[in-house]
C-alpha positions as CSV (number, residue, x, y, z in Angstrom):
1,L,-119.0,77.2,-181.0
2,D,-117.1,76.7,-178.6
3,K,-119.6,78.5,-176.3
4,I,-122.5,76.1,-177.6
5,Y,-121.0,73.0,-177.1
6,E,-118.8,73.4,-174.0
7,G,-118.3,69.4,-173.8
8,Q,-117.9,67.3,-171.0
9,K,-117.5,69.5,-167.9
10,E,-116.9,66.5,-165.4
11,V,-113.7,64.2,-166.2
12,D,-115.7,60.5,-165.3
13,G,-114.3,58.3,-168.0
14,D,-117.9,57.6,-169.0
15,E,-119.0,57.9,-173.0
16,Y,-119.8,61.0,-174.1
17,N,-121.5,62.4,-177.9
18,V,-121.9,65.8,-178.6
19,E,-125.5,66.1,-180.2
20,N,-126.6,69.2,-182.6
21,I,-129.0,72.0,-180.6
22,D,-131.8,72.8,-182.9
23,G,-132.0,76.4,-184.1
24,K,-127.8,76.7,-183.6
25,P,-125.0,75.7,-186.0
26,G,-123.8,72.0,-185.5
27,A,-120.8,70.8,-184.0
28,F,-117.2,70.8,-185.5
29,R,-117.1,66.8,-186.9
30,A,-114.0,65.1,-187.0
31,F,-113.1,61.7,-187.8
32,L,-110.3,59.5,-186.4
33,D,-107.8,58.5,-189.2
34,V,-105.1,56.2,-187.7
35,G,-103.9,55.5,-191.8
36,L,-102.2,52.1,-191.5
37,A,-100.5,51.8,-188.1
38,R,-102.4,49.1,-186.2
39,T,-104.5,50.1,-183.5
40,T,-104.9,48.1,-179.9
41,T,-107.3,48.9,-177.4
42,G,-106.0,51.4,-174.9
43,A,-104.0,52.7,-177.5
44,K,-102.7,56.3,-177.3
45,V,-104.6,57.6,-179.9
46,F,-107.8,56.9,-178.8
47,G,-106.9,58.7,-175.6
48,A,-106.6,61.4,-177.7
49,M,-109.5,61.0,-179.6
50,K,-111.7,60.5,-176.1
51,G,-109.9,64.2,-175.1
52,A,-110.9,65.0,-178.5
53,A,-114.3,63.8,-177.7
54,D,-115.0,65.3,-174.6
55,G,-113.6,68.7,-175.4
56,G,-116.9,69.0,-178.0
57,L,-115.7,67.5,-181.0
58,D,-118.4,65.4,-182.9
59,I,-116.3,62.4,-183.2
60,P,-118.0,58.9,-184.0
61,H,-116.9,56.5,-182.1
62,S,-117.6,53.7,-179.6
63,T,-116.3,52.4,-176.4
64,K,-114.8,48.9,-177.6
65,R,-111.5,50.4,-177.8
66,F,-111.5,52.2,-174.9
67,P,-109.2,50.7,-171.2
68,G,-112.6,49.6,-169.3
69,Y,-114.2,47.3,-172.5
70,D,-114.6,43.7,-171.6
71,S,-115.1,42.1,-174.4
72,E,-116.3,39.0,-173.2
73,A,-118.9,40.5,-171.0
74,Q,-119.4,43.3,-173.5
75,E,-119.8,45.8,-171.4
76,F,-118.2,49.2,-170.4
77,S,-116.4,50.4,-167.1
78,A,-116.4,53.8,-166.7
79,E,-114.3,53.9,-162.9
80,T,-111.8,51.5,-165.3
81,H,-111.3,54.0,-167.9
82,R,-111.2,56.9,-165.6
83,H,-108.4,55.3,-164.0
84,H,-106.3,55.3,-167.0
85,I,-107.2,58.4,-167.1
86,F,-106.0,59.4,-164.3
87,G,-102.5,57.3,-164.6
88,G,-103.7,54.6,-161.8
89,H,-102.9,52.3,-163.6
90,V,-98.9,53.4,-164.1
91,A,-99.1,54.5,-160.4
92,D,-100.0,50.9,-159.7
93,Y,-97.0,49.9,-161.8
94,M,-94.7,52.0,-159.5
95,K,-95.8,50.8,-156.8
96,Q,-95.6,47.3,-157.6
97,L,-91.7,48.3,-158.4
98,E,-91.0,50.1,-155.3
99,E,-92.1,47.0,-153.2
100,E,-90.1,44.5,-155.4
101,D,-87.2,46.3,-157.0
102,G,-86.6,49.9,-156.1
103,E,-83.0,49.9,-158.6
104,A,-86.2,48.6,-160.7
105,L,-88.2,52.1,-160.2
106,K,-85.4,54.7,-160.0
107,R,-84.3,53.2,-163.6
108,Q,-88.0,53.2,-165.1
109,F,-88.9,56.7,-163.4
110,S,-86.0,58.3,-162.9
111,Q,-87.2,61.6,-164.9
112,Y,-90.8,62.0,-163.4
113,I,-89.0,61.0,-159.1
114,K,-87.1,63.7,-157.7
């Protein structure tokens, strides 16, 4: 199945759904089950699900829980989602801390800044 359903080849943050190919076995289908945990938009579990879906698993989902979805305008920004996938929001926070308080930056990110 990994040769038939390769998944998304380029990470662009846009919605990707696996479609079955006629005459071939169906894509492996999985369902996201978070149990009793409350979920919020942009939670890590949705990032893991996005990675699995982009990898070629057939996971029914919508973009409403991904970063970049604007509930007021009811539209999804793939560019904002891509920014989050690559950690751009963390880099922005680091730059903000660096400008405001260098000591807070060192405390918060000491394990990552060498």
